[in-house]
N, C-alpha and C positions, 0 to 999 in steps of 0.2 A: 489435647487433641492435636494431631499432626496432619499436615496437608501433604499429600503425595502428588508430585507433578511428574507427568510422563511426557517424553518427547515423542511425537508421532510425525510421520512424514505426510506432507501435503503435496499434491501434484500441482504443477503450474496451471493446469486447466481449472482446478478447484480454487486456486489462489486468485485467478483472474475474475472470479465472480464476487469477491468480497468488497464490502464498503470499507473505507479508510476514515478513521476518526483521529483528530488531533486531541490528545488527552489534556494538554495544557490549556487549550482554549475551549474544549468541548465542541469543536466545530467539525462538521462533515466536510471532508476534502474531495470526495468522489469515489469512484470504483477503480480497482486495479484493472488496467487494460493490458498490461504487458510487464515483463520482467527483463532486466538487463543482467545477463549471466557472464561470468568470467569463463572464457572458453577453455582455459588450461585447468582450472580447478573445479568448474561446475557450480561454484558458489554464486549466490545472488549478489550483485553489486547494488542495484537500484530496483525499487518498485516504480513503475510508470503508472501514474494515476490520471484517469480521464476526469477532468473537473466538470461539474454541472454547468450547463449553459442556460442563460435566460431563454425563454420560449421564442422570442422574436429573433434571437441570434443563433438559432440552432444550425443554420447552414454555414456559419462562419467557423473556421478551424482555429481553435485556441491552442496555445502551447500546453502540452501536458506537463504535469508536475513530476519531477524526478525526486524520489525520496530515498536517500541512502539506506541500505539494509541495517546499518548500525543504529538508525533512529527508530527502528521497529521495536516496540516494547512487547507486543503480544500478537500472535496470530491465532484467532479463535475460530470457531466453526462458522461464524457468519460475519466477522468483523476483524479488521487489522487496526491495532492501536499503535499510534506513533507519537514520538516526541517532536516538538518544534525546534528545528535548528535551521541551518541554511539549506534551503531547497532551491533547485533550479527549475526554471520554466522554459 
């Protein structure tokens, strides 16, 4: 039996709704809140992930997590799977 994989386009609006999971640790990293695009090529450089905040600290602004596009393993219909490398806060 063979598996057929197709590439489909996803809009940045739809991408911004997805949960991000680290597949190496099985941990939830947060939701995609923005993307960093290369203005010349239109390619995605980074996913900007809004990390979950403890309830009592919801007013504090924490640094978002920047995940390089090369670390993205899979973009599914409801989740983005990423590998753990060096990420910036």
